[in-house]
C-alpha positions in Angstrom: 96.7 75.6 96.0 98.0 78.6 94.0 95.4 80.9 95.5 96.4 79.9 99.0 100.1 80.3 98.1 99.8 83.9 97.1 97.4 84.6 100.0 94.6 86.2 98.0 91.6 87.4 100.1 88.5 87.1 98.0 85.8 87.7 100.6 84.4 91.2 100.0 83.5 91.7 103.7 87.1 90.8 104.7 88.4 93.3 102.2 86.0 95.9 103.7 87.4 95.3 107.2 90.9 95.5 106.0 90.2 98.8 104.2 88.5 100.2 107.3 91.6 99.4 109.4 93.8 101.2 106.9 91.5 104.2 106.7 91.3 104.5 110.4 95.1 104.6 110.6 95.0 107.5 108.1 92.3 109.3 109.9 94.3 109.1 113.2 97.2 110.7 111.4 95.3 113.9 110.7 95.4 115.4 114.2 98.9 114.0 114.8 100.2 115.8 111.7 98.5 119.0 112.9 100.0 118.8 116.3 103.5 118.2 114.8 103.0 121.1 112.5 101.9 123.6 115.2 104.5 122.4 117.7 107.3 122.2 115.1 108.0 118.6 116.1 110.4 117.5 113.4 110.7 114.0 114.9 107.0 113.4 114.6 106.9 115.0 111.2 109.6 112.6 109.9 107.8 109.6 111.4 104.5 110.5 109.6 106.3 111.1 106.3 107.9 107.6 106.5 104.5 106.2 107.5 103.1 107.0 104.1 105.1 104.1 102.5 103.3 101.6 104.7 99.9 103.2 103.7 100.8 102.9 100.0 101.8 99.2 100.3 98.6 98.3 102.2 96.4 100.2 99.8 98.0 98.5 96.8 97.6 95.1 98.5 93.9 95.7 99.0 93.5 96.8 95.3 95.3 93.7 94.1 93.0 91.5 96.2 90.0 93.2 94.8 91.1 92.6 91.2 91.8 88.9 92.1 88.3 88.7 93.5 86.8 90.1 90.4 88.8 87.7 88.2 88.4 84.5 90.2 85.1 84.7 92.1 82.6 86.3 89.6 80.8 88.2 92.4 77.0 88.9 92.2 75.7 92.4 91.8 75.8 93.6 95.4 79.3 92.1 96.0 80.5 93.6 92.7 79.4 97.1 93.8 81.2 96.6 97.1 84.4 95.5 95.5 84.4 98.3 92.9 83.7 100.8 95.8 86.6 99.3 97.8 89.0 99.9 94.9 87.9 103.5 94.7 87.9 104.2 98.4 91.3 102.6 98.8 92.5 105.2 96.3 90.9 108.1 98.3 92.4 106.8 101.5 95.9 106.6 99.9 95.6 110.1 98.5 94.5 111.4 101.8 97.6 109.9 103.3 99.6 111.7 100.7 98.0 115.0 101.7 98.9 114.3 105.3 102.4 113.7 104.2 102.3 117.0 102.3 101.2 118.8 105.5 104.1 117.4 107.3 106.6 118.4 104.5 105.2 121.9 104.6 105.7 121.8 108.4 109.3 120.8 107.9 109.7 123.8 105.5 108.2 126.1 108.2 110.6 124.9 110.9 111.5 127.9 113.1 108.6 130.0 111.8 106.4 131.5 114.5 102.8 130.8 113.6 100.5 133.8 114.4 97.6 132.8 116.9 94.9 133.6 114.3 96.4 131.1 111.9 97.0 128.5 114.6 93.3 128.6 115.5 92.1 128.2 111.9 94.6 125.4 111.3 93.2 123.6 114.3 89.7 124.1 113.2 90.4 122.8 109.7 92.2 119.8 111.1 89.2 119.0 113.4 86.7 119.4 110.6 88.6 117.3 108.0 89.2 114.6 110.7 85.5 114.7 111.6 84.4 114.4 107.9 86.8 111.5 107.3 85.6 109.6 110.4 81.9 110.1 109.4 82.7 108.8 105.9 84.2 105.7 107.4 81.2 105.2 109.7 78.9 105.5 106.7 81.1 102.9 104.9 81.2 100.5 107.8 77.4 100.7 108.4 76.2 101.1 104.9 74.5 104.4 106.0 73.5 106.1 102.7 71.9 109.0 104.6 75.1 109.9 106.5 77.0 109.5 103.3 74.7 112.0 101.5 75.1 114.5 104.4 78.9 114.7 103.9 78.8 117.0 101.0 76.9 119.7 103.0 79.3 119.2 106.0 82.2 119.8 103.6 80.9 123.3 102.9 82.0 124.3 106.4 85.5 123.2 105.7 85.5 125.2 102.5 84.5 128.2 104.5 87.3 127.7 106.9 89.8 127.5 104.0 88.5 130.9 102.7 88.9 132.4 106.2 92.4 130.9 106.4 93.5 132.5 103.1 92.1 135.9 104.4 94.0 135.5 107.6 97.2 134.6 105.7 96.9 137.8 103.7 96.3 139.9 106.8 99.3 138.3 108.6 101.5 138.9 105.6 100.4 142.5 105.3 101.2 143.3 108.9 104.6 141.6 108.6 103.9 138.7 110.9 104.9 136.2 108.2 107.0 136.3 105.1 105.7 135.8 101.6 107.4 132.4 101.6 105.7 131.4 104.8 102.4 132.7 103.5 102.6 130.4 100.4 103.3 127.4 102.6 100.3 128.2 104.8 98.1 128.6 101.7 99.0 125.1 100.4 98.5 123.6 103.9 94.9 125.0 103.7 94.4 123.3 100.4 95.7 120.0 101.8 93.1 120.0 104.6 90.3 121.0 102.2 91.3 118.1 99.8 91.1 115.6 102.7 87.5 116.7 103.1 86.9 116.2 99.4 88.2 112.7 99.6 85.8 112.0 102.5 82.9 113.2 100.3 84.1 110.9 97.6 84.0 108.0 100.1 80.4 109.0 100.9 79.5 108.8 97.2 81.0 105.3 97.0 78.9 104.3 100.0 75.8 105.7 98.3 76.7 103.6 95.2 77.1 100.4 97.3 73.7 100.8 99.0 71.6 102.2 96.2 73.4 101.1 93.0 73.7 104.6 91.7 76.0 107.6 92.3 74.5 110.7 93.8 73.8 113.6 91.4 76.4 116.3 91.3 75.5 119.9 91.3 76.8 121.6 88.1 78.9 124.7 88.5 77.3 128.0 87.6 79.1 128.2 84.3 78.0 124.7 83.2 75.3 124.7 80.5 71.8 123.4 81.4 71.5 119.6 81.0 68.7 117.3 80.3 67.9 114.5 82.8 69.8 112.1 80.6 72.9 114.3 80.7 72.6 115.8 77.2 73.1 119.5 76.8 70.2 121.7 76.0 71.0 124.4 73.5 68.8 127.4 72.9 68.1 127.7 69.2 69.4 130.9 67.6 66.7 133.3 66.5 
């Protein structure tokens, strides 16, 4: 009776469906935020900023239900992986919504600024690529497609390249006097926000890989990182 009273949803598949619905709402907000930014639509910007409160509440509700499931149902291994993944993905979705809100807030600060055509084009490209990545991550999650999930990291490289191009275009636009330094800084953080949405899509892909295979994909170590053994220990070259 108590479970029914507080409305706990303890079926992992139901939680997956609810999370997908939330994530699809967030994905749809990416192009909407971009349009509002480029058109200087303050009404749309304010609406999307307020929309973040709803996303936060729904994400928290999903997490609470996941914890209730873990506590009350004692799920088997495959269900356990799914529930853990849902908790992690819900966090990635919520943070992506925060990034969309940040894009809108930057758009509000840029109100009245004429965006040079070169910057407009790259913003559009970054929006399309981050939106595409996010949708593919959701498809992988919905269908348990580990191959698609694994491909997201490579696809994210194109978004990283766009960010670098955007920073270069910002510098050029500032040097020619098309934009002020203050506007240049706003555009730079906007580029970072789109890039981070792509990173969260990659994170979702890694969670899908975990659900399907039971292990997280291996991460490439940065160039400065010391060589590591297969077990994760650090190999040190003995001093002569």
